[in-house]
N, C-alpha and C positions, 0 to 999 in steps of 0.2 A: 186837592189838585184840580185846577180849573180846566174846563174844556176849551179847546182851541177851535175857533172858526177857521175852516180851511178854504182858501180861495179856490176857484174852479180848476186852475192848473195843477193843484195838488190834492184833488178829491180822491177818496178811497171808495170802495164799493158800498160802504155804509157810512153815512154822515155821522159825525160825532164819535167815530170809532177811534180817532187819534186824539190824545190828550197832550197838553203842553207839558214838556219835559222839565219839571222843576225839582224833582227829588234827587237827581244825580248832580254831582258837584260841577259847578261852573267857576271859572276863574279867568281873569283877563291876563294876557301876556303881551301887552302893547309895546314893551320895551325890548322885545327880541331883536337882535341885530339883523336877522334875516328879513324882518318886516321892512326896515328902512333901506337895506342895501340891495335886496333882490328885486324890489318892485318900485314903480314910480307912477305918479299921477299922469293922466286923469282917470284911466279906465278902472282898475290899474293895468299897467303893462309891465312886462319884465324889463328890468334894468340891464340891457344888453351890454352897456359899457362896462359894467362890473362882471356880470355872469359870463360875458364873452371871453374873459381871460381863461375860462375853464372849458372852452369850446371843444377841445380835442379829447376831453374825458368821455369815456364810454358810459352810457346810462341805459337802463331798461326802458323800452318804449312799447306801449300798446298802440297798435294801428288798426283803425276801423275804417272801412270804405263802404259808401252807399253803392248798392248795385243798381243796374239799370231796370230792375224789376219794379213793377208798380206796387208791390206789396210792402215796400220799405225795408227789404232785407239788407243786412250788412254782413261784410266779411270781417274776420278778426284774426290778427297775428300779433306775436310778441317777438321782439328782436332787440339786440343791443346796438346802439348807434352813437356817434359823437353828439355831445350836447348841443353843438352848433346847429345841427340839423333841426332839432326841436326849436331852438330859439328863432331861427329863420322862419320856420313854419308859423310859430306863434305870432310873429310880427305881422304876417299877412292875415292870419286867421282872425285877429281882433277887428278887422274892418271888412272881411269877406265871409262867405258862408261855404267853406271848402267841403267837397264830398269826402275827402280824406282827412281823418282827424288823428292827432297824435296826443298821447297822454303819458307823462312820466308817472308810472304807478309802482309803488312799493320799491322805490330806489333806496337801498340800504344806506343809512347815514354813515356807517363805518367804511363804506366804499367810496364816499365822496372825497374830493380834495380837502386837505386839512383846513384851508381857510373857510370853506363852506360848512364843514363840521363845526368850526368855532362860532359860526353865525347862529347855530342852533344848540345852545347849552342845555344840559339836562335841567328841567324846571325843579325848583326847590320842593314843590309838591311831590314830585316823583322821588326825589332823593330821600324824603322823609316817609315814604310809603313802603310797606312790606320790608324786603331786604335792602331797600335803599339803592337798588341798581336797576338797569334796564335789561329786559329780555331781548328787545330789539327796538330799533327806531328806523322809520322810513319816511320819505317825502313823497308828495303827490303834487304834480304841477300840470296845469292844463289851461285851456281856454274854454269858458262856459259856452254851451252846457257840457258837463261831464257827468258820468254815472258809474256807480259801483253797485253791483247786484247784492241781493240779500245774502249774508254770510255771517259767521260767528268766528271770533278769535279765541285762541287757546288760553290767553292770558288777559288780565285787566289792561285797559287801554286808555291813555289820556290823549284825546284828539284835539289838536290845536289848529286853528284857522289863521293862516298868515296873511292871505289876501283874498278878496272876493267874498262871496257869501255861499254857504252850503246849508241844505236842509238834510237833517238826519232823521230817519224813522227807525225806531227801535222796538223790538219785541222781547219780552222775557223768555227765558230758555224754552219752557214748555210751549208757549204760544208760537215762538219762532219755529220750533221743530214741527208743530202742527201745520204751519203755513208751508214749510218746505215739503213735508210729506204729501200735502194736497197737490202740490205741483208735480211731484214724482208720480203720484197716482194718475194724474191727468196725462202724464207722458208714458204711463205703463212702464215705469222704470223703478229700480231699487238702488239708486246711487247713494253712496254714503254721504252724510252731512259733514263728516270730519275731513274728507279729502276732496276738495273742490278744484276743478281744473277749468280749461277753456270752454267746456260745455256750457257753463253758466254765462258766458260772454257772447254767445251767438245762438242763432237758430231759435227753435221753439222753446227751449228751456229759458233762454234770456227773456223772450217775450212773455212767458207765463210768470216768471219771477217778478218782472216789472209790473205786470197787470195785477198780481196778487197784492203788491204793496202800494202801488202808486195810481191805479186807475179805478174805474167804477166796476170792473169786471169781477164777479165772484168765481173763485177757483174751487174745484173739488165739490164738497158738499154745500158750498155757498154760505157757510156760517161767517159771521162777522169776525174780522181780525182786529182785536183791540190792542193798541200799542201806544207809543209815545213819539212825539215829534219835537225836535229842537232845531232852531235856526241859529247858525253861527256866523257872525260877521268877523271881519279882520280883527285880530287881537283877542278873540274869545276862544274858550276851550271847554271841553266837557269830558267827564269820566264815563267810560263805558265798562260796566262790570263784566267779569269773566263769564263767557257763555251766552251773553246777550246777543241776539241777532240784530243786524242793522243793514240798512241800505242808504246810500248817500247820493245826492244830486247837487250840483252847483247850479245857481240861478243868477240871472242878471247878465251883465256885460263884462267883457274884459277877462283878464287872466285870473286864475285861482291858484292858491297854494295852500297846502296843509302838511302837517307833520304828525305822524302817529307814534306815540311813545308807549310801547308795550312793556308793562311792568312785570318784573319777576314775581313768581308766586310767593305768597306769604310763608 
């Protein structure tokens, strides 16, 4: 497994602590209908002439706002809102730098309008894995940069990138638990790693989780965190094994879209 040279925006507190993720399955899905119907050149941007037909449909949104404080604090809220609100915001956000950011996060595929569900068929790779069916599937839509904190999923996960580019950093179960425990120790907290809520999306816990995985800051005892890094471009996917911890960032410009296909246990 080759070591990956990490550019300065993606440094960790120990150089060469992250290795190129080659051992987990990758496969391209460039012919997904959602890729050509939901997005358009040049950024990419969302294809509002198509997605706008579903503007009245309620979707789950994450809302973050930059405060007026000089320490860079943000507020975080979740709410359901018409899809049109997100599309209108995204159209402005690709050319501006809004203090308020919206993210369609974990929107369940089975709650989307039927035409949008049909744009995201179950991949053959999933159909032939385990029981051959899905535990869950959800979409993630936003405008770069977006961020998902360190967490783990209860089932294996096939992560597909529809548009834009994302960097995924992964830790094996024991290493991920150690990183999580070091953050909790720094917070003097005993939160469960199985049940994660809004606390990981704001305040000191969000800052420490991000620093632990993405910055040069050592957390807790200061030991190296050794893990894996994968870069996914549009049409690429990767398999995340059950129990592996991961954190995700979108990079570059324009809109980003992903779908997470959680596979039923064997």
